[in-house]
C-alpha positions in Angstrom: -43.6 43.6 -27.4 -46.9 43.0 -25.7 -45.7 39.5 -24.6 -42.7 41.1 -22.8 -45.0 43.5 -20.9 -47.2 40.6 -19.9 -44.2 38.7 -18.6 -43.1 41.8 -16.6 -46.5 42.2 -15.0 -46.7 38.5 -14.2 -43.2 38.6 -12.6 -44.2 41.7 -10.6 -47.4 40.1 -9.3 -45.5 36.9 -8.3 -42.9 39.1 -6.5 -45.6 40.9 -4.6 -47.4 37.7 -3.7 -44.1 36.3 -2.4 -43.5 39.4 -0.3 -47.0 39.2 1.1 -46.5 35.6 2.1 -43.2 36.5 3.7 -44.8 39.3 5.7 -47.6 37.0 6.8 -45.1 34.4 8.0 -43.1 37.1 9.8 -46.2 38.2 11.6 -46.8 34.7 12.8 -49.6 34.0 10.3 -52.0 36.1 12.2 -55.0 37.4 10.3 -57.2 40.3 11.1 -59.9 38.2 12.8 -57.5 36.4 15.2 -56.8 37.6 18.7 -53.2 38.4 19.7 -51.5 35.9 22.1 -52.2 36.6 25.8 -48.5 37.0 26.8 -46.8 39.4 24.5 -43.0 39.6 25.2 -41.4 43.0 25.6 -40.1 44.5 22.4 -36.4 44.3 21.8 -34.4 47.5 22.1 -33.7 48.9 18.6 -30.0 48.9 17.7 -28.4 51.4 15.3 -24.9 50.3 14.2 -22.6 53.0 13.0 -19.8 50.5 12.2 -17.2 53.2 13.2 -15.8 51.8 16.4 -16.4 49.7 19.5 -18.3 52.2 21.7 -22.0 51.9 22.6 -24.5 54.2 24.0 -27.9 53.2 25.4 -30.4 56.1 25.3 -33.7 56.3 27.2 -36.1 59.1 26.2 -38.6 60.3 28.8 -41.2 63.0 28.9 -41.2 65.7 31.6 -43.2 63.4 33.9 -40.5 60.7 33.6 -42.6 58.4 31.4 -40.9 56.6 28.5 -41.6 58.1 25.0 -42.4 55.7 22.3 -41.3 56.4 18.7 -39.1 59.4 19.5 -36.6 59.9 16.8 -33.0 60.2 18.0 -30.4 61.7 15.6 -26.6 62.1 15.8 -24.1 63.6 13.4 -20.6 62.0 14.0 -17.4 63.7 12.9 -14.4 61.5 13.5 -11.1 60.3 12.1 -8.0 62.4 11.2 -9.0 66.1 11.2 -12.7 65.0 11.1 -12.5 63.6 7.6 -15.1 61.0 8.3 -18.7 61.9 8.8 -21.7 59.8 9.6 -25.4 60.6 10.3 -27.4 58.1 12.3 -31.1 58.1 13.2 -33.5 55.6 14.8 -36.7 55.5 16.9 -37.3 54.4 20.5 -39.3 51.3 21.5 -42.3 51.2 23.9 -39.9 51.6 26.9 -38.4 54.7 25.3 -35.1 52.9 24.8 -32.6 52.8 21.9 -29.0 51.5 21.5 -26.3 53.0 19.3 -23.4 50.7 18.8 -20.3 50.9 16.6 -19.6 54.4 17.7 -16.0 55.7 17.4 -13.8 55.8 20.5 -12.7 59.4 19.7 -14.6 62.1 17.9 -13.4 65.3 16.3 -14.2 68.3 18.4 -16.6 66.4 20.7 -18.8 65.8 22.5 -21.5 64.3 20.2 -25.0 65.6 20.5 -27.9 63.1 20.4 -31.0 65.0 19.5 -34.4 63.4 20.4 -37.6 64.7 18.9 -41.3 63.7 19.2 -43.8 66.0 17.7 -43.0 69.5 19.1 -40.9 68.1 22.0 -37.1 68.0 21.8 -34.2 67.1 24.1 -30.4 66.7 23.8 -27.8 64.4 25.3 -24.1 65.2 25.0 -21.8 62.3 25.1 -18.0 62.0 24.7 -16.7 58.5 24.3 -13.5 59.5 26.1 -15.5 59.9 29.3 -16.9 56.4 29.0 -17.0 54.2 25.9 -20.0 52.0 26.9 -22.5 54.1 28.8 -26.2 55.1 29.2 -27.8 58.4 28.8 -31.3 59.7 29.5 -32.9 62.4 27.4 -35.9 64.4 28.8 -38.1 65.9 26.2 -39.4 69.4 26.7 -40.9 72.2 24.7 -38.6 73.5 22.0 -36.9 76.8 22.8 -36.4 76.0 26.5 
């Protein structure tokens, strides 16, 4: 029995070492002492795929001053299909430019429009979107104090 436990620990350590090496390679082999490259490309816009249709919505989240909000969480609850039998919850975070793309959204929703709720700390904002009005569009959400 002790030999099996030893083998399990050895396998777990090898797995962790492999994951660590993979993360180091994904980070470009950069260590704590090295400086970052001078020209850092802009981060890609995060994409959340609902796999429920062909519509897309690009969301930009700004604060009250019009500046992009980084790492704002945007959530949506989709109800679609015949009599709203299909339901889907999606959630993702914005990038440094305050942008986020939702793709794979249904072309018709049950009792629309959909509400995209953005939140960062105590600030919230909502964007309403109905794919019937435009299947591939852009929306901006302005965050404000809750309760406004």
